[in-house]
N, C-alpha and C positions, 0 to 999 in steps of 0.2 A: 759751570753748574754745580745746584746742590746736590746732594749728595742724598739717595735715600732716609738713609739716617736719622741728616742733622736737620732732612723735612718732616720726616717722622715726627722725631723731637719735635720738632718749630711748631707742628700743629699744635701740640696740645696745649701753645697756652693760644688760642686763637679766639678762644671766648670775654665776649666786650660789654658779656650783659650786663654784669652790677656794674660799671665804670659810664655804660650810656648818654645815661643822661649828662652824666658830666666831659664826656669825651672835646664839648665846645674847649674847655677849656685849656686841651697842646694843641701848639699852633698849625698854622693851617701851611699850606703851601704858599712860596712868595708868591705876592702878587704879580711880577710886572713879568713875569715868565710865564705865567701863564696867559697873562695877557696876549706873550709873545707867541705862544703856543697855538693861539686862534688866528696868528695872522701866517705863521706855518703852513697850518691846514687847512684855511683860507672860510675860517668860520665865520657866516655867514649868521642872519636871523635866519631861524627856518632850517638851522644845521643840523638834526637827524645823531643823538647818539646815544652811546650806551658808557655808564660808567661804573663799570664790572668793579662788586665789589664797594661799594660804594657807602657802606658802614655805618656817619649818620650827615651824613649830604654835606663835609667839607669843600668836595672838588664840585660835587653839582649844583653846591650854589656858584661857582667862577663858574661853571659851564653857564650856568641861566645866565650874566649874568655878561657873557662873552654874544648871550641873544640864545647861544642852543636849547634846545629842549629832547625829549625822547624819554628815555630810559636809564630805572638806576637799580638796580642787580644789586640786592644783597638778603647775605640765608640768614645773618643775627638779626629776629624779631624785631628785640629791643632796641637797635643801632634802626634797624628800618624804620620803626612809629618817630624814633626821633629826628631822623633822612624828612619821613613824608612831612612831621609839621614845618619842619624847616622851609624848607619848599614851597610848601602850600600859603605861609605865616610869607614870601618872598614872593608869591604869584606867578613863581618859572612851571610850567608844563611840564612837568614827568611825570611818569606812572612809573612809581616802587612794585618792584616784585622778588617772589622768594630766588633764588636763585645762586651758584655759584658759577664760579670762571672754568668752568668746563661743560655746565649743561645751563644755559642761561634761559632759557624757555622763549627766548626769542624768534622770528619766521627767518625764517634762512635770506638775506639782505637784509633787513631790518634800519641800516641803521648807515652814515655817512662817516662812523668816525666812534673808534673803541675808545676808553679809555679806564684803566687798571690804573685804581689810585693805591700807593700802598698795598697794593692785593694780587702779586701774584708768585714772594712766596710763600703766599698760604697754599699757593694750587698745583701739581700738575701743571708743570707750564708748556710739556707737545700737549697736552689735552686743552688749557686754556686757549694756548695761540692759535690751535686746529679749529675752536668755539668764536674765537675772534673774529677768521677769516670767514668761518661761513654767513656772520651772522652780516658780514662788510656787504655796503656796496662793489659796484666795478669801479676801483682806481681810490675806494676809499681810503683812511690812514689811522693806526693803530700805535698811540703812548700809553709810555709806562711808565710811572713816577711813583720816585718816594722824598719825602721828609727827613733827613738825618739830624743828629742829634753833629756836632758841627766841633767838635772835641781841639780837632784844632788852635782854634781864635777863642773856648771858651775853658778857661781852669774853674770854672765849676763840676762843668760832666766830667773834666779829669780829675779834679777828688770827688769828683761822690764813684765813678767809674774806682778808683783805689778802697771804695771805704765797702764799693759792692763785692769788690774780691776781698777787702778782706773777712768781713761777714759771712760769703758765704763760694772760697777760690773752687775754682773751675766752672761757675757760672755758666751755663749758654748765656749767649746775645744776639739781638736778634741781627740788629746794624752784623755783624760780621757776615748772617746769613744773607742778608742782601746786599752788600760790596763782594761777596763769593757770583750772585748771579749775577750782577750788575757787568762785571768785569769783561766778559765774550757775550752779552746779549746782541750786539751789535751782529755779532756771527746766531747767536740764535736764534736771530729776527727772520735774517739772511734764508737760514737752513730751511726755516717758514714758511717763506715765498712773503717775507717782506723785504720791501729793500729802499734804496738811498738813508738810510736811516741819521737821521742827526738828533747831537748829543746837547739840549740847556742844560748850563746847572748856573744856579742864582746863592747868593747868599743873603740871611735875611734875620730878623731880631726879633723876638718879645721881650715886653715891658710886665715884671712880674712884682705883686708886694709878697715879701716871704713868705705867708701862708697860700698863694696861690699860685706860687712856684712848689710849693711841693703837691698842695691836689693837681695840677699839672704830672707829678715824677706816678702820681699815685696813680694816671692812666696808660703807666706804662706796664703791658702783661704778663711780659715775660720775668719778672720780678718777683711779680705774686703767686707764678703759676711753681718757681722754681724752689721760691724759700717756705721754711715754714712760718705759722703767724707772727713767732715772735721775732725771728728773723726781719722777715718785713719793716715790724715796726720800728726797729732798730735802725733798719735803714734810713728808715724815712724820719725816723727821729734826727738822726747825727746829720740828715742834707738838710733839716729845719734849720739844728744848730750852724749848721756852716752857713747862713745866713743872711740869721736875723738879723744881723748887723746891719742889712743895707734896706734905705729904704724902698728901692727899688732892685729887679734883679734879672739882669737878661737871660736872655735862653738861648740863644744864635746857632742857628739850624742853616742845615744850607737842601737846598729841593734840587733834585736829580730827574732829569727825563729822556726816551729817548722815542723820537717819532719816526715810524713809515708809512709805507706806502705799500698796499695791497702790488701787489705782482698780477696783471691779469695773465687769466689760462687759455693757451689758442681756444 
């Protein structure tokens, strides 16, 4: 589990207002993993889902493509506006609401499926999972997802992390906190009365021009939140120098998902 100190620090990185309109450029979750996930939870046309921490609608859109409908919960006004525009344009049936993982403002037993896509690490884990249990119907499922940069198979990422720590030694990184949370998440879910945890993992890749590759990096909020303006601009310039000689640049990602079913109480 993440510590109170690291969780408090991490929450200072959580304001996505300034990059909401650009967030679409960052890679989405692995498509085939989300489609497989739909089979795991038996998602059919009309399945009611709550996408909690929905951001700009990246996962919400994929859930709509599975036939799900329901609610998208997002505390940030700018991100919520972007997500609502996206799902409306696609014709998906989602009601966008201002709320948090700890307080969704949904009724009891409102949905068949709760999804927390790249959002549980922003929340108080115990309160968020208790809230998920409250809004789920008997037999419902919870899925917790993250999409992390895959440094093992991407030399660009390794070089960029070296640049970051050269310019700002000891800078905290969100993926470190997420991996710590993932380490025993199946046990945490069990303690909150979710059972039969299934873990899915998928590598995927998105290609960018050098300019768009830097735009994607500008959506990584833990950098902007912990560096001075000069440090941040230096990091972005060094990233561009690293890739500017390439026609197209890969961003290798890895989607992780933990899915469990609610335990029915006697």
